[in-house]
BASEDREN-482870 format. One line per field, with one value per residue (C-alpha): residue number from 1; residue in one letter; x, y, z. Coordinates in nm, 4 decimals, always signed. Layout:
! residues N
n <- NUM ...;
res <- A ...;
x <- X ...;
y <- Y ...;
z <- Z ...;
! end
This chain:
! residues 153
n <- 1 2 3 4 5 6 7 8 9 10 11 12 13 14 15 16 17 18 19 20 21 22 23 24 25 26 27 28 29 30 31 32 33 34 35 36 37 38 39 40 41 42 43 44 45 46 47 48 49 50 51 52 53 54 55 56 57 58 59 60 61 62 63 64 65 66 67 68 69 70 71 72 73 74 75 76 77 78 79 80 81 82 83 84 85 86 87 88 89 90 91 92 93 94 95 96 97 98 99 100 101 102 103 104 105 106 107 108 109 110 111 112 113 114 115 116 117 118 119 120 121 122 123 124 125 126 127 128 129 130 131 132 133 134 135 136 137 138 139 140 141 142 143 144 145 146 147 148 149 150 151 152 153;
res <- M N N V A D L E S K K I I I L D D S E L W L Q A I N I W L K N W G F E N L T S C N T S K R Y L D V L D D S Y D V I I I D Y F L E E G I E A P S I I K K T K E I N E H A L I I C A S G L F V K D G N T N F D K M T Q A L N A G A N R A V P K E I N S I G D V L K S H L H I R N H S E Y D P Q D P F A F D Y R K L S T;
x <- -0.4164 -0.0658 +0.1303 +0.0402 +0.4056 +0.5015 +0.2382 +0.2855 +0.6535 +0.5241 +0.5076 +0.2152 +0.1508 -0.1865 -0.2449 -0.6152 -0.8264 -1.1292 -1.1095 -1.3840 -1.1827 -0.8917 -1.0700 -1.2227 -0.8874 -0.7168 -0.9587 -0.9423 -0.5546 -0.5669 -0.8015 -0.5640 -0.2674 -0.1028 -0.0105 +0.2148 +0.0035 +0.0245 -0.2746 -0.2348 -0.5178 -0.3068 -0.0067 +0.1854 +0.1508 +0.2413 +0.5538 +0.6537 +0.6264 +0.7315 +1.0786 +1.2484 +1.1261 +0.7715 +0.6906 +0.3645 +0.2600 -0.1480 -0.2209 -0.5529 -0.5429 -0.7454 -0.6219 -0.7016 -0.7119 -0.6853 -0.3503 -0.3268 -0.1249 +0.1288 +0.3249 +0.3162 +0.4130 +0.7215 +0.8215 +0.7468 +1.0140 +1.2830 +1.2284 +1.1539 +1.2151 +1.1702 +0.8286 +0.5336 +0.3070 -0.0608 -0.2693 -0.6213 -0.9255 -1.2864 -1.2837 -1.0453 -1.3592 -1.6873 -2.0163 -1.8537 -1.5842 -1.2186 -1.0089 -0.6744 -0.5502 -0.5386 -0.4226 -0.1349 -0.0451 -0.0083 +0.2015 +0.4157 +0.4804 +0.6222 +0.3101 +0.3517 -0.0243 -0.3232 -0.6425 -1.0040 -1.0534 -1.2122 -1.0651 -1.0535 -0.8552 -0.6148 -0.6071 -0.5262 -0.2231 -0.1006 -0.1281 +0.0409 +0.3219 +0.4139 +0.4446 +0.6650 +0.8742 +0.9526 +1.0837 +1.4598 +1.5199 +1.3146 +1.5184 +1.3333 +1.5449 +1.4421 +1.1135 +1.0518 +1.3416 +1.1825 +1.0460 +0.6891 +0.6542 +0.8852 +0.5935 +0.4345 +0.7312;
y <- +0.5693 +0.6481 +0.9425 +1.2193 +1.3492 +1.0043 +1.0049 +1.3274 +1.2417 +0.9404 +0.9799 +0.7859 +0.7409 +0.5989 +0.4485 +0.3989 +0.4677 +0.5738 +0.9530 +0.8842 +0.6220 +0.8702 +1.1514 +0.9328 +0.7659 +1.1087 +1.2421 +0.9352 +0.9440 +1.3078 +1.2372 +0.9749 +1.2374 +1.1587 +1.4833 +1.3975 +1.2241 +1.1728 +1.0547 +0.9072 +0.8144 +0.6449 +0.3943 +0.6403 +0.9388 +0.6981 +0.5723 +0.9377 +1.0595 +0.7294 +0.7546 +0.5812 +0.8453 +0.6897 +0.4996 +0.3604 +0.2729 +0.1620 +0.0177 -0.0775 -0.4203 -0.3453 -0.0430 +0.1542 -0.0135 -0.3630 -0.3146 -0.5099 -0.4508 -0.7179 -0.5467 -0.2206 -0.3772 -0.5245 -0.2060 -0.0316 -0.2745 -0.1874 +0.1782 +0.1528 -0.1512 -0.0557 +0.0889 -0.0913 -0.1989 -0.2591 -0.3859 -0.3246 -0.4310 -0.4555 -0.7785 -0.9495 -1.0486 -1.0507 -1.2083 -1.3858 -1.5427 -1.4702 -1.4441 -1.5973 -1.6296 -1.2520 -1.1934 -1.4369 -1.2875 -0.9326 -1.1035 -1.2819 -0.9385 -0.7927 -0.6584 -0.6842 -0.7102 -0.7788 -0.6588 -0.5821 -0.2144 -0.1125 +0.1763 -0.0405 -0.3098 -0.0529 +0.1196 -0.2055 -0.2737 +0.0730 +0.0703 -0.2832 -0.2194 +0.1149 +0.0176 -0.2718 -0.0785 +0.1943 -0.0805 -0.0155 -0.3979 -0.4393 -0.5189 -0.4643 -0.7042 -0.9919 -0.8996 -1.2729 -1.2534 -0.9835 -1.1096 -0.9819 -1.0455 -0.7259 -0.5124 -0.5394 -0.3865;
z <- +1.4547 +1.5666 +1.6983 +1.4456 +1.4320 +1.3216 +1.0308 +0.9116 +0.7970 +0.5933 +0.2200 +0.0543 -0.3155 -0.4306 -0.7911 -0.8858 -1.2035 -0.9889 -0.9018 -0.6488 -0.4569 -0.4722 -0.3345 -0.0637 +0.0525 +0.0623 +0.2917 +0.5192 +0.5184 +0.5959 +0.8903 +1.0142 +1.0164 +0.6765 +0.5198 +0.2271 -0.0288 -0.3989 -0.6235 -0.9693 -1.1825 -1.4657 -1.4318 -1.6734 -1.4296 -1.1409 -1.3042 -1.3980 -1.0241 -0.8374 -0.6692 -0.3839 -0.1256 -0.0755 +0.2421 +0.1396 -0.2076 -0.2486 -0.5680 -0.7032 -0.8755 -1.2083 -1.3618 -1.6783 -2.0231 -1.8738 -1.7107 -1.3858 -1.0816 -1.0966 -1.4011 -1.2164 -0.8691 -1.0453 -1.1888 -0.8490 -0.6695 -0.9224 -0.8316 -0.4714 -0.3141 +0.0575 +0.0521 +0.1734 -0.0935 -0.0635 -0.3397 -0.2972 -0.5115 -0.4648 -0.6548 -0.4266 -0.2136 -0.4093 -0.3204 -0.0363 -0.2609 -0.2141 -0.5506 -0.4064 -0.7673 -0.8214 -0.4472 -0.4973 -0.8408 -0.6439 -0.3579 -0.6113 -0.7871 -0.4716 -0.2712 +0.0898 +0.1273 -0.0929 +0.0800 -0.0138 -0.1362 +0.1935 +0.4145 +0.7371 +0.5630 +0.4226 +0.7720 +0.9640 +0.7291 +0.7505 +1.1262 +1.1790 +0.9206 +1.0354 +1.3848 +1.2970 +1.0705 +1.3171 +1.5560 +1.5839 +1.5354 +1.2169 +0.9108 +0.5813 +0.3988 +0.6324 +0.7772 +0.8935 +1.1175 +1.3311 +1.6727 +1.6617 +2.0378 +2.0838 +1.9652 +2.3113 +2.4639;
! end
């Protein structure tokens, strides 16, 4: 994916109520070279361990007991405003239909991306965003000011 040395330093936290998904995504992320991973299966545990040191945050949209990602994303932004927040859900795309309403709610709450809960979708976002964010001229306060043509240099 990227230079392994670059990935090892990235700190990632994942919030998902599915233990099976947490195990699977941890395996994939480790295979890609990420070493510093924290997994949380409840929003309470997530909010207890979340701090501003995380580089990447991956949050499932539909969480335990009817909790949805927008409320957690808003709290996340208060604690860590600079992390890449990816909201992922298997229900964003179902039976060929895209749930733009839920995706828009996640983005409006502060997520950087809302993607289907598929490892390739998450991997593509990680690859592109981490490459951009490592560029010396990228400003997280004004990401749209970045000249993306510079990525080819």
